[in-house]
C-alpha positions as CSV (number, residue, x, y, z in Angstrom):
1,M,112.6,-6.5,-164.5
2,T,112.6,-9.2,-167.1
3,P,111.1,-12.7,-166.4
4,A,114.6,-14.2,-165.9
5,P,115.6,-12.1,-163.0
6,R,112.2,-12.6,-161.3
7,L,112.7,-16.3,-161.6
8,L,116.2,-15.9,-160.1
9,L,114.7,-14.3,-157.0
10,A,113.0,-17.6,-156.3
11,V,116.4,-19.3,-155.8
12,P,117.4,-17.5,-152.6
13,F,113.8,-17.7,-151.4
14,V,113.6,-21.5,-151.5
15,S,117.2,-21.9,-150.2
16,T,116.4,-19.7,-147.3
17,L,113.2,-21.5,-146.5
18,D,115.3,-24.6,-146.0
19,R,117.9,-22.8,-143.9
20,F,115.7,-20.8,-141.6
21,A,112.9,-23.3,-141.0
22,M,115.0,-25.2,-138.4
23,P,115.9,-22.6,-135.7
24,P,112.3,-22.0,-134.6
25,M,111.8,-25.8,-134.4
26,M,114.9,-26.8,-132.4
27,V,113.3,-27.1,-129.0
28,S,110.3,-29.1,-130.3
29,M,112.6,-31.3,-132.4
30,A,114.7,-32.1,-129.4
31,A,111.7,-32.9,-127.3
32,Q,110.0,-35.1,-129.9
33,L,113.1,-37.0,-130.8
34,G,114.2,-37.4,-127.2
35,L,117.5,-35.5,-127.8
36,P,119.4,-32.9,-125.8
37,L,119.1,-29.5,-127.4
38,S,122.9,-29.5,-128.1
39,Q,122.5,-32.4,-130.5
40,V,119.9,-30.5,-132.5
41,V,122.2,-27.5,-132.5
42,H,125.0,-29.8,-133.8
43,A,122.6,-30.9,-136.7
44,I,122.3,-27.3,-137.7
45,G,126.1,-27.1,-137.4
46,A,126.3,-30.1,-139.8
47,Y,124.1,-28.2,-142.2
48,V,126.1,-25.0,-142.2
49,L,129.4,-26.8,-142.2
50,A,128.5,-28.8,-145.3
51,Y,127.0,-25.6,-146.8
52,G,130.3,-23.9,-146.3
53,I,132.6,-26.6,-147.4
54,M,130.7,-27.2,-150.7
55,Q,130.6,-23.5,-151.8
56,P,134.0,-23.5,-153.5
57,V,133.3,-27.0,-155.0
58,W,130.0,-25.9,-156.6
59,G,131.8,-22.7,-157.8
60,M,134.4,-24.8,-159.6
61,V,131.8,-27.2,-161.0
62,S,129.7,-24.3,-162.3
63,D,132.8,-22.8,-164.0
64,R,133.2,-26.0,-165.8
65,T,129.7,-27.3,-166.5
66,G,127.5,-24.2,-166.6
67,L,125.9,-22.1,-163.9
68,V,122.2,-22.8,-164.5
69,R,122.7,-26.5,-165.0
70,T,124.6,-26.7,-161.7
71,M,121.9,-24.8,-159.8
72,R,119.2,-27.2,-161.1
73,V,121.0,-30.3,-160.2
74,A,122.0,-29.0,-156.8
75,L,118.4,-27.9,-156.0
76,A,117.0,-31.3,-157.0
77,L,119.4,-33.2,-154.8
78,G,118.8,-30.7,-152.0
79,A,115.1,-31.4,-152.3
80,V,115.5,-35.1,-151.9
81,S,117.7,-34.6,-148.8
82,T,115.3,-32.2,-147.2
83,I,112.3,-34.5,-147.7
84,A,114.4,-37.3,-146.1
85,S,114.9,-35.0,-143.1
86,A,111.2,-35.1,-142.5
87,F,111.4,-38.9,-141.8
88,T,114.4,-39.0,-139.5
89,G,114.1,-40.5,-136.0
90,S,117.6,-40.2,-134.5
91,A,120.4,-37.6,-134.0
92,L,122.6,-39.3,-136.6
93,A,119.9,-39.5,-139.3
94,L,119.0,-35.9,-138.7
95,A,122.6,-34.7,-138.9
96,L,123.2,-36.7,-142.0
97,T,120.1,-35.6,-143.9
98,R,120.6,-32.0,-142.9
99,G,124.3,-32.1,-143.8
100,L,123.4,-33.5,-147.3
101,A,120.7,-30.8,-147.7
102,G,123.2,-28.1,-146.7
103,A,125.8,-29.5,-149.2
104,C,123.3,-29.3,-152.0
105,F,121.6,-26.0,-151.3
106,A,125.1,-24.5,-151.1
107,A,125.0,-23.9,-154.9
108,A,121.8,-21.8,-154.8
109,I,122.5,-18.3,-153.5
110,P,126.2,-18.1,-154.7
111,G,125.0,-19.3,-158.1
112,S,122.4,-16.4,-158.2
113,L,125.1,-13.9,-157.2
114,V,127.5,-15.2,-159.9
115,Y,124.6,-14.9,-162.4
116,L,124.3,-11.2,-161.5
117,G,128.0,-10.8,-161.6
118,D,128.1,-12.2,-165.2
119,T,125.1,-10.2,-166.5
120,V,125.0,-6.9,-164.6
121,P,127.5,-4.0,-164.9
122,A,129.6,-3.2,-161.9
123,Q,128.0,0.2,-161.5
124,R,124.5,-1.4,-160.9
125,R,125.5,-4.6,-159.2
126,Q,125.1,-3.7,-155.6
127,R,121.5,-2.4,-156.3
128,E,120.7,-5.7,-158.1
129,I,122.3,-7.8,-155.3
130,T,120.2,-5.9,-152.8
131,N,117.1,-6.7,-154.8
132,L,118.1,-10.3,-154.8
133,M,118.2,-10.2,-151.0
134,A,114.5,-9.6,-151.1
135,G,114.2,-13.3,-151.8
136,V,116.3,-14.1,-148.8
137,A,114.2,-11.7,-146.6
138,V,110.9,-13.1,-147.6
139,G,112.1,-16.7,-147.3
140,T,113.4,-15.9,-143.8
141,A,110.1,-14.3,-142.7
142,V,108.0,-17.1,-144.2
143,A,110.2,-19.9,-142.8
144,S,110.4,-18.4,-139.3
145,T,106.7,-17.8,-139.0
146,A,105.5,-21.0,-140.7
147,A,107.9,-23.2,-138.8
148,G,107.0,-21.8,-135.5
149,A,103.3,-22.2,-136.2
150,L,103.8,-25.8,-137.5
151,V,105.6,-26.7,-134.3
152,Q,102.8,-25.3,-132.2
153,Y,99.8,-26.7,-134.2
154,A,101.1,-29.6,-136.3
155,T,104.6,-31.1,-136.6
156,W,108.1,-29.9,-137.7
157,R,108.2,-32.7,-140.3
158,V,105.7,-30.9,-142.5
159,A,108.1,-27.9,-142.9
160,F,110.9,-30.1,-144.3
161,A,108.5,-31.9,-146.7
162,A,107.0,-28.7,-148.0
163,T,110.5,-27.1,-148.5
164,G,111.7,-30.1,-150.4
165,L,108.7,-30.1,-152.8
166,A,109.2,-26.4,-153.4
167,A,112.9,-27.0,-154.3
168,L,111.9,-29.7,-156.7
169,A,109.5,-27.4,-158.5
170,L,112.1,-24.7,-158.7
171,A,114.7,-27.0,-160.1
172,W,112.3,-27.8,-163.0
173,A,111.3,-24.1,-163.5
174,L,115.0,-23.0,-163.8
175,G,115.1,-24.7,-167.1
176,R,113.6,-21.4,-168.5
177,L,116.5,-19.3,-167.1
178,P,118.9,-18.2,-169.9
179,A,122.4,-19.3,-169.3
180,P,125.0,-16.4,-168.9
181,P,128.1,-16.3,-171.0
182,R,130.7,-19.0,-170.1
183,S,133.5,-16.4,-169.7
184,R,135.5,-18.6,-167.4
185,A,135.4,-21.9,-169.2
186,H,139.1,-21.8,-170.1
187,L,140.2,-22.0,-166.5
188,G,141.6,-25.2,-165.1
189,L,139.8,-26.8,-162.1
190,L,142.3,-25.5,-159.5
191,S,143.4,-22.3,-161.3
192,P,140.6,-20.1,-159.7
193,L,141.6,-21.3,-156.2
194,A,145.3,-20.5,-156.9
195,A,144.2,-17.0,-158.0
196,V,142.2,-16.5,-154.9
197,S,145.1,-17.6,-152.7
198,R,147.3,-14.9,-154.2
199,S,144.9,-12.0,-153.9
200,R,145.1,-10.1,-150.6
201,P,141.8,-8.3,-151.1
202,A,140.1,-11.7,-151.8
203,L,141.6,-13.2,-148.7
204,L,140.5,-10.3,-146.6
205,V,136.9,-10.6,-147.9
206,L,136.9,-14.3,-147.1
207,A,138.2,-13.6,-143.5
208,L,135.5,-11.0,-143.0
209,A,132.8,-13.4,-144.2
210,F,134.0,-16.0,-141.7
211,V,133.6,-13.7,-138.8
212,E,130.3,-12.3,-140.1
213,G,128.9,-15.8,-140.3
214,G,129.8,-16.5,-136.7
215,V,128.2,-13.2,-135.5
216,L,125.1,-12.6,-137.7
217,I,124.0,-16.1,-138.6
218,G,125.1,-17.5,-135.3
219,V,123.0,-15.1,-133.3
220,L,120.0,-15.5,-135.6
221,T,120.1,-19.3,-135.4
222,L,120.0,-19.3,-131.6
223,L,117.5,-16.4,-131.2
224,P,114.3,-18.5,-131.3
225,A,115.6,-20.9,-128.7
226,A,116.7,-18.1,-126.5
227,V,113.3,-16.5,-126.7
228,E,111.6,-19.8,-125.9
229,A,114.0,-20.2,-122.9
230,A,112.5,-16.9,-121.6
231,G,109.1,-18.6,-121.4
232,V,107.2,-18.1,-124.6
233,N,106.0,-20.8,-127.1
234,A,107.5,-21.7,-130.5
235,A,104.9,-19.8,-132.5
236,V,105.8,-16.5,-130.7
237,A,109.5,-17.2,-131.0
238,G,109.2,-17.9,-134.7
239,A,107.1,-14.8,-135.3
240,V,109.6,-12.6,-133.4
241,T,112.5,-14.0,-135.5
242,A,110.5,-13.3,-138.6
243,A,111.0,-9.6,-138.0
244,Y,114.6,-10.2,-139.2
245,G,113.3,-11.1,-142.7
246,I,110.9,-8.1,-142.8
247,A,113.8,-5.9,-141.7
248,V,116.1,-7.2,-144.4
249,L,113.4,-6.6,-147.0
250,A,112.8,-3.0,-145.8
251,F,116.4,-2.1,-145.2
252,S,117.5,-3.7,-148.5
253,Q,115.5,-1.1,-150.4
254,L,117.1,1.7,-148.4
255,V,120.6,0.3,-148.9
256,G,119.9,-0.1,-152.6
257,F,119.0,3.6,-152.7
258,L,122.0,4.7,-150.5
259,S,124.5,2.6,-152.5
260,R,124.3,5.1,-155.3
261,R,125.1,8.0,-152.9
262,V,127.1,6.6,-150.0
263,H,130.5,5.0,-150.1
264,A,130.4,1.2,-149.6
265,W,132.8,1.3,-146.7
266,R,130.3,3.5,-144.8
267,L,127.5,1.0,-145.4
268,I,129.8,-1.7,-143.8
269,A,130.4,0.6,-140.8
270,Y,126.6,1.3,-140.4
271,G,125.8,-2.4,-140.6
272,A,128.4,-3.3,-138.0
273,A,127.1,-0.7,-135.6
274,A,123.6,-2.2,-136.0
275,A,125.1,-5.7,-135.4
276,V,126.8,-4.5,-132.2
277,A,123.6,-3.0,-130.9
278,A,121.5,-6.1,-131.8
279,C,123.9,-8.5,-130.1
280,A,124.2,-6.3,-127.0
281,L,120.5,-5.9,-126.7
282,V,119.7,-9.6,-126.7
283,A,122.6,-10.2,-124.4
284,L,120.8,-8.0,-121.9
285,S,117.3,-9.4,-122.4
286,R,115.6,-12.2,-124.4
287,S,112.1,-10.9,-123.8
288,P,109.9,-10.9,-127.0
289,A,110.1,-7.1,-127.2
290,A,113.9,-7.1,-126.9
291,A,114.2,-10.0,-129.4
292,L,112.0,-8.2,-131.8
293,A,114.2,-5.1,-131.7
294,G,117.3,-7.3,-131.9
295,A,116.0,-9.2,-134.9
296,T,115.2,-5.9,-136.6
297,L,118.7,-4.6,-136.0
298,L,120.2,-7.8,-137.3
299,G,118.2,-7.4,-140.5
300,A,119.6,-3.8,-140.9
301,A,123.1,-5.2,-140.3
302,W,122.7,-7.9,-142.9
303,A,121.2,-5.5,-145.5
304,A,124.0,-2.9,-145.1
305,M,127.1,-4.8,-144.2
306,H,126.5,-8.2,-145.8
307,S,125.3,-6.8,-149.1
308,S,128.4,-4.5,-149.3
309,L,130.8,-7.4,-148.5
310,Q,129.0,-9.6,-151.0
311,T,129.2,-7.0,-153.7
312,W,132.9,-6.7,-153.0
313,A,133.3,-10.4,-153.4
314,T,131.9,-10.2,-157.0
315,E,134.5,-7.6,-157.9
316,V,137.9,-8.7,-156.5
317,L,138.7,-11.3,-159.2
318,P,136.3,-11.2,-162.2
319,A,138.1,-14.0,-164.0
320,A,137.4,-16.3,-161.0
321,R,134.2,-14.8,-159.9
322,A,132.3,-18.0,-159.3
323,T,135.0,-19.4,-157.1
324,V,135.4,-16.2,-155.1
325,V,131.7,-15.8,-154.5
326,S,131.3,-19.5,-153.6
327,A,134.3,-19.2,-151.3
328,F,132.8,-16.1,-149.7
329,A,129.6,-18.0,-148.9
330,G,131.6,-20.9,-147.8
331,S,133.6,-18.8,-145.3
332,L,130.3,-17.3,-144.1
333,F,128.8,-20.6,-143.2
334,L,132.0,-22.1,-142.0
335,G,132.1,-19.3,-139.5
336,S,128.5,-20.1,-138.5
337,A,129.3,-23.8,-138.1
338,V,132.3,-23.1,-135.9
339,A,130.2,-20.8,-133.8
340,A,127.5,-23.5,-133.4
341,V,130.1,-26.0,-132.2
342,V,131.7,-23.5,-129.8
343,V,128.4,-22.4,-128.2
344,A,126.3,-25.6,-128.3
345,G,127.1,-26.4,-124.7
346,L,126.3,-22.9,-123.5
347,A,123.0,-23.0,-125.3
348,E,122.2,-26.3,-123.6
349,Q,122.7,-24.4,-120.3
350,H,120.7,-21.4,-121.5
351,R,123.7,-19.1,-121.1
352,Y,122.5,-16.9,-123.9
353,A,123.7,-13.7,-122.4
354,Q,127.3,-14.9,-122.6
355,I,126.8,-16.1,-126.2
356,F,125.3,-12.9,-127.5
357,G,127.9,-10.8,-125.5
358,W,130.7,-12.5,-127.3
359,A,128.9,-11.8,-130.6
360,A,128.7,-8.1,-129.8
361,A,132.4,-8.1,-129.0
362,L,133.3,-9.6,-132.4
363,A,131.0,-7.4,-134.4
364,A,133.0,-4.2,-133.6
365,P,136.4,-5.3,-135.1
366,L,134.5,-6.9,-138.0
367,G,133.0,-3.5,-138.9
368,L,136.3,-1.7,-138.4
369,F,138.5,-4.0,-140.6
370,G,135.7,-4.4,-143.1
371,A,135.2,-0.6,-143.6
372,L,139.0,0.1,-143.7
373,G,139.6,-2.7,-146.1
374,R,136.8,-1.7,-148.4
375,K,138.0,1.9,-148.4
376,R,141.5,1.0,-149.3
377,W,141.1,-1.4,-152.3
378,I,139.8,-0.3,-155.6
379,R,137.4,-2.2,-157.9
380,P,139.4,-4.4,-160.3
381,E,136.8,-3.9,-163.0
382,G,137.9,-0.3,-163.4
383,E,135.7,1.7,-161.1
384,P,137.4,3.3,-158.0
385,G,136.4,1.7,-154.7
386,R,133.5,3.5,-153.0
């Protein structure tokens, strides 16, 4: 691997640090700020909503102004917003600073995916995207473990300050990342969106991402609070949730190997089956052991299903790749934001069995339609669909 791709792995790592630090800290933040848990859940909802809405915007901006430049600016702005989150003292300030951070970090992971789409041949792309997910996996594990420990032994504010400083350092370091070819510079600002709206495969991928966000990200966001509600401290809840990141890292390597031998639609089906099992398990029990197994299964689901859908998103419309990939991530987090709003009241009442049961019920049709759709449509870059 050349130095440039290694540097690219740091982008999803830092972005994930910011995203996954908050769930293990929710209960403590609510207590220290004197807020109901539902208001802290809404702050997470503001983050993912802004993250989702800004995905297509950053995609269009990067098409016009350059991919690497866009990522650097967005990371720098996200760093400032995250550091500001460390100094909030009210529900409104928390929601505003987290929303701004989500809006800025929205450019990070989609930008990395577009970079691979522009520089890696289609035949190797899923393997490289799976490798990129290692940054997400490590970031998730580090954020979950460190945030839980900081809540237990220091303060949640340190986590935001540290993440912001890391994002500032990365924004500076990305100046060494070579810019990919500007193959989409001729497109008008709205032309890529029009192309997406006319593509049935693209619309299907976006719909699947929306449901996936509500299921996978929604469950993972609430898992630490659910474990704490079962009677354990934040450090244990964070460590249990960190199993998700470790599982993503391990299963990503397996999926990268299988992607050269197994049809992509089968990987989607396997991932959906793991998601159903994970959600059903934590619906039945939120004990640390059950949550550990559930987090591991969620990691397997993310590695198999999400990477396959993500790879599909890079292929459906090559001429508007940045817009499609950004819209994919936007749909993913919009689904998560909608889920946060819908279940915030249930989480306040500790009705986690009902929340996770709904997620299990949604995961089954997600896998069915995802697998059938992926099996039907071919790769527009010339290679038959797998």
